[in-house]
C-alpha positions in Angstrom: 5.8 30.7 -34.1 5.0 27.4 -35.9 6.6 25.3 -38.5 3.9 24.1 -40.9 4.5 21.3 -43.4 3.2 22.1 -46.9 3.5 20.8 -50.5 6.2 22.4 -52.7 5.3 24.3 -55.8 5.6 21.9 -58.7 7.7 24.2 -60.9 9.9 25.9 -58.3 13.2 24.6 -59.4 12.7 25.6 -63.0 11.5 29.0 -61.8 14.6 29.4 -59.6 16.8 28.6 -62.6 14.9 31.1 -64.7 15.2 33.8 -62.1 19.0 33.2 -61.5 18.7 31.4 -58.2 21.3 28.9 -59.1 22.4 28.1 -55.5 19.1 26.7 -54.3 21.0 23.4 -54.0 24.6 23.3 -52.7 26.8 20.3 -53.2 23.7 18.1 -53.8 22.0 19.3 -50.6 19.0 21.6 -50.5 19.6 25.2 -49.5 16.2 26.6 -50.3 13.4 24.4 -48.7 9.7 25.0 -49.2 8.2 21.7 -47.9 7.4 23.8 -44.8 7.1 27.4 -43.8 7.4 29.3 -40.5 4.2 30.9 -39.4 3.9 34.1 -37.3 1.1 36.3 -36.1 1.2 40.0 -36.9 1.7 40.9 -33.2 4.7 38.6 -33.0 6.3 40.3 -36.0 5.6 43.9 -35.0 6.2 43.6 -31.2 8.9 41.0 -30.9 10.9 41.4 -34.1 10.4 44.7 -35.9 10.3 47.0 -32.9 13.4 45.4 -31.2 15.3 45.4 -34.4 14.9 49.2 -34.8 15.7 49.8 -31.1 18.9 47.7 -31.2 19.8 49.4 -34.5 19.6 52.8 -32.8 21.8 51.4 -29.9 24.3 50.3 -32.5 24.4 53.7 -34.1 25.0 55.3 -30.7 27.9 52.9 -30.2 29.4 53.7 -33.6 29.5 57.3 -32.6 31.3 56.5 -29.3 33.9 54.2 -31.1 34.6 56.8 -33.8 35.5 59.3 -31.1 37.8 56.9 -29.1 41.1 55.5 -30.3 41.0 53.3 -27.2 37.7 51.6 -28.4 39.1 51.3 -32.0 42.1 49.5 -30.5 39.8 47.4 -28.3 38.0 46.2 -31.4 41.4 45.3 -33.1 40.6 47.7 -36.0 43.8 48.4 -38.1 45.3 51.7 -37.1 45.8 52.8 -40.7 42.0 52.6 -41.1 41.0 54.7 -38.0 40.9 58.0 -39.9 38.8 56.5 -42.7 36.4 55.0 -40.2 36.1 58.3 -38.2 35.8 60.5 -41.3 33.2 58.3 -43.0 31.0 58.6 -39.9 31.7 62.3 -39.2 30.9 63.2 -42.8 27.6 61.3 -42.7 28.5 58.7 -45.4 25.2 56.7 -45.8 24.9 53.0 -45.5 22.6 50.6 -47.3 21.7 47.6 -45.2 22.4 45.1 -42.4 21.0 42.0 -40.8 20.6 41.1 -37.1 20.4 37.4 -36.2 18.0 36.6 -33.4 17.0 33.6 -31.4 13.2 33.8 -31.1 10.6 31.1 -30.4 7.4 33.1 -30.4 7.5 33.6 -26.7 9.5 36.1 -24.7 11.9 38.7 -26.2 14.1 37.9 -29.2 17.7 37.6 -28.2 20.4 39.2 -30.4 23.1 36.6 -31.3 25.1 38.7 -33.7 25.2 41.5 -36.3 25.9 41.1 -40.0 26.3 44.7 -41.0 29.0 44.8 -43.6 28.6 41.8 -46.0 25.2 40.2 -45.1 24.1 37.5 -47.6 20.7 35.6 -48.0 19.4 39.0 -49.3 18.1 37.7 -52.6 16.2 34.8 -51.1 14.8 36.9 -48.3 13.9 40.0 -50.3 12.8 38.5 -53.6 12.5 34.7 -53.9 10.4 34.1 -50.7 8.0 36.9 -51.8 7.5 35.1 -55.1 6.9 31.9 -53.1 4.2 33.7 -51.0 2.4 35.0 -54.1 2.4 31.6 -55.9 1.6 29.6 -52.7 -1.5 31.7 -52.3 -2.4 31.4 -56.0 -2.0 27.6 -55.8 -4.0 27.2 -52.6 -1.0 26.1 -50.5 -1.5 29.1 -48.2 -4.7 30.8 -47.2 -5.7 33.9 -49.3 -5.3 36.2 -46.3 -1.7 35.1 -45.7 0.9 37.9 -45.7 4.7 38.2 -45.2 6.9 40.6 -43.2 8.9 41.7 -46.2 9.3 45.2 -47.7 13.0 44.5 -48.2 13.1 45.1 -52.0 10.9 48.2 -51.8 13.2 49.7 -49.1 16.3 48.8 -51.1 15.0 50.6 -54.1 14.2 53.7 -52.0 17.6 53.6 -50.4 19.4 53.1 -53.7 17.6 56.2 -55.1 18.7 58.2 -52.1 22.3 57.0 -52.6 22.1 57.9 -56.3 21.5 61.6 -55.3 24.9 61.6 -53.6 27.2 60.0 -56.0 28.9 61.1 -59.3 26.7 60.6 -62.4 24.4 58.3 -60.4 26.9 55.5 -61.1 27.5 52.9 -58.5 29.9 50.1 -59.3 29.2 46.7 -57.8 31.8 44.2 -56.8 32.4 40.7 -55.3 35.2 38.2 -55.5 35.5 35.6 -58.3 34.2 32.0 -58.1 31.5 32.5 -55.5 28.0 31.9 -57.0 26.1 33.0 -53.9 27.9 36.3 -53.6 27.7 37.0 -57.4 23.9 36.3 -57.2 23.5 38.7 -54.3 25.4 41.4 -56.1 23.5 40.8 -59.3 20.3 41.2 -57.4 21.5 44.5 -55.9 22.6 45.7 -59.4 19.0 45.1 -60.6 17.6 47.0 -57.6 20.0 49.9 -58.4 18.8 50.0 -62.0 15.2 50.1 -60.8 16.2 53.0 -58.6 17.5 54.9 -61.6 21.2 54.3 -61.1 23.9 53.0 -63.5 25.2 49.8 -62.0 28.4 48.4 -63.8 30.1 45.3 -62.3 33.8 44.7 -61.6 35.3 41.8 -59.7 37.1 42.9 -56.6 40.4 41.4 -57.9 40.2 43.6 -61.0 39.9 47.0 -59.1 43.0 48.9 -60.0 45.3 51.8 -59.0 46.6 54.4 -61.4 49.5 56.7 -60.5 48.3 60.1 -59.6 44.6 59.2 -59.7 42.2 60.4 -57.1 40.1 57.2 -57.2 40.4 53.5 -57.7 39.9 52.6 -61.4 38.1 49.9 -63.4 39.6 47.7 -66.2 39.3 50.6 -68.6 41.2 52.9 -66.2 38.0 54.9 -65.6 37.6 56.3 -62.1 35.4 54.5 -59.7 33.7 57.3 -57.7 31.4 55.0 -55.7 31.5 51.2 -55.2 29.4 48.6 -53.4 31.7 45.8 -52.4 30.6 42.4 -51.0 33.9 42.0 -49.3 34.7 42.4 -45.6 36.4 45.5 -44.4 38.8 43.6 -42.2 40.1 41.7 -45.3 40.2 44.9 -47.4 42.3 46.5 -44.7 44.9 43.7 -44.9 45.0 43.6 -48.7 47.9 45.2 -50.6 45.7 48.1 -51.8 44.1 48.6 -48.3 46.7 51.2 -47.4 45.5 53.4 -50.3 41.9 53.5 -49.2 42.4 56.5 -46.9 44.3 58.3 -49.6 41.8 58.0 -52.4 38.3 59.5 -52.8 36.3 56.5 -53.8 33.1 56.2 -51.7 32.5 52.8 -50.4 29.2 51.0 -49.6 29.1 49.8 -47.1 31.2 52.8 -45.7 34.3 52.2 -43.5 32.4 52.9 -40.3 30.6 49.6 -40.8 33.8 47.9 -39.8 32.8 48.6 -36.3 29.5 46.7 -36.5 30.8 43.8 -38.5 33.1 43.0 -35.6 31.9 40.5 -32.9 33.5 42.8 -30.4 30.5 45.0 -30.7 28.5 42.5 -28.7 30.3 43.0 -25.4 30.3 46.7 -26.0 26.5 46.6 -26.4 26.3 44.7 -23.2 28.6 47.2 -21.4 26.6 50.2 -22.5 23.1 48.7 -22.4 23.4 46.0 -19.7 20.2 44.2 -19.0 18.4 45.2 -22.2 15.8 42.5 -22.8 17.1 41.8 -26.4 20.7 41.5 -25.5 22.7 38.6 -24.1 25.6 38.9 -21.6 28.9 39.2 -23.6 32.5 39.8 -22.6 35.9 40.2 -24.2 38.1 37.1 -23.7 41.6 37.6 -22.4 44.6 35.6 -21.5 43.2 34.8 -18.1 39.9 33.5 -19.3 39.2 29.9 -18.2 38.2 27.1 -20.6 34.8 27.7 -22.1 32.3 26.8 -19.3 28.8 25.4 -19.8 26.2 27.8 -21.0 28.6 30.0 -23.1 29.5 30.6 -26.7 33.0 31.6 -28.0 33.3 33.6 -31.2 36.2 35.3 -33.0 36.0 39.0 -33.7 36.2 38.4 -37.4 34.3 35.4 -38.8 31.6 34.6 -41.2 28.8 31.9 -41.5 29.5 30.3 -38.1 33.2 29.6 -38.7 35.3 29.0 -35.6 32.3 29.3 -33.3 32.3 27.0 -30.3 29.5 26.5 -27.7 28.8 24.5 -24.6 25.1 24.1 -23.7 24.1 24.4 -20.0 23.8 20.6 -20.1 27.4 20.3 -21.2 26.9 19.4 -24.9 29.7 20.9 -27.0 29.5 22.0 -30.6 32.1 23.7 -32.8 32.6 24.7 -36.4 36.1 24.7 -37.9 37.3 27.6 -40.0 40.1 30.0 -40.9 39.5 32.7 -38.3 42.0 31.6 -35.7 44.2 34.7 -35.4 41.8 37.4 -34.1 40.7 38.1 -30.6 37.6 36.4 -29.1 34.5 37.2 -27.3 32.3 35.1 -25.0 28.5 35.3 -25.1 25.9 33.7 -22.9 24.3 30.7 -24.7 20.6 31.1 -25.6 18.8 28.2 -27.4 17.2 28.7 -30.7 13.8 27.1 -31.1 13.9 23.5 -32.2 11.3 22.0 -34.6 12.0 18.3 -35.0 15.7 18.1 -35.7 16.1 21.7 -36.9 17.2 24.8 -35.0 15.7 28.0 -36.5 17.5 31.4 -36.6 15.7 34.6 -37.6 17.7 37.1 -39.7 16.0 40.5 -39.3 16.9 43.0 -42.1 17.5 46.7 -41.7 17.6 48.9 -44.8 18.0 52.7 -44.7 17.8 52.5 -40.8 14.4 50.8 -40.9 13.5 47.2 -40.0 11.8 45.7 -43.1 11.7 41.9 -43.2 13.1 38.6 -42.1 14.6 35.4 -43.5 14.9 32.2 -41.6 17.7 29.7 -41.6 17.6 26.3 -40.0 20.2 23.6 -39.3 20.4 20.4 -37.4 23.2 21.9 -35.4 23.0 24.8 -33.0 25.5 26.9 -35.0 24.1 28.4 -38.2 26.6 27.8 -41.1 26.8 28.7 -44.8 25.1 25.4 -45.6 22.1 26.1 -43.3 18.8 25.9 -45.2 16.6 28.9 -45.9 12.9 28.3 -45.2 10.2 30.9 -46.1 7.8 32.5 -43.7 4.3 33.9 -43.7 2.0 35.9 -41.4 -1.3 34.0 -40.9 
């Protein structure tokens, strides 16, 4: 695994604007960076990333089944009790899911180590599945990359196939798409998925999460025209939906959700100690434990994470050498886990994190984020990759 400095494409910002990639720069700082790329061999990708991703995914599915059949495990994961039946029933009935992302520490040597799962509302999908593929094609055309360069990236193809499969199971092949207002990155991600759905032959109307309604006596949630929403993709965390005012109606209505309620199990950092308990010593896992009232202050060589957090918020770590880093955030009222610290590879001042995508139960591509800190945040830069 190498980080190779290269020239940027001369027109990439204009192209990004044309293609709707409006968050390539955030608060004046670059989010998308193409003055370098990460280089892998095909063997590294297939042996060290693709195969472990699929193996860990199967382990996760096994754990979902265990949790769905155990109220004690539901409680251990702090899942709201009024959601237990929805979670169990969505799994038992085989409600399909679309996608997820695993975050790994991997340097090119030794097994990739799972840091966490993003299996409910993963972002960086547009840049991983589409924009970095456009970069690859143009970089080859412009002589920036060798002509034999390739990329581990069938994300969009897999998404189209998965959407077509979903369309066969939903009313009138109509899948609503939703995210909250005033978030450019999430709106761009949902817009991308709408486009994918249309390519797969679905109707893909949009509604903001805040505008989803209830109608007395209706069997489904409704849109602004009081039309039933039979199926809806929401880029909105299950733990927040469960706490919202309409959360109590979710088990009572027949709207099908993507991702389905059982994904609440895997979007929970508590899944990490459960993975370690059930697959202790697996080469791609790190030791992880539930924190309790008797846990001592965070010792060297450990990371502390809340069950429910996004983009590195409220994560704290202490390296084996005693260096402490922490990110503030709003997730202070959930339980916590502790996970063994494992360093991400460092290139100059940047620490690189590999996000490995799973679509329709198959590993299909990666996106790489880098940050000067050891904790990957929402502001961490996205850097493309190539197989050379």
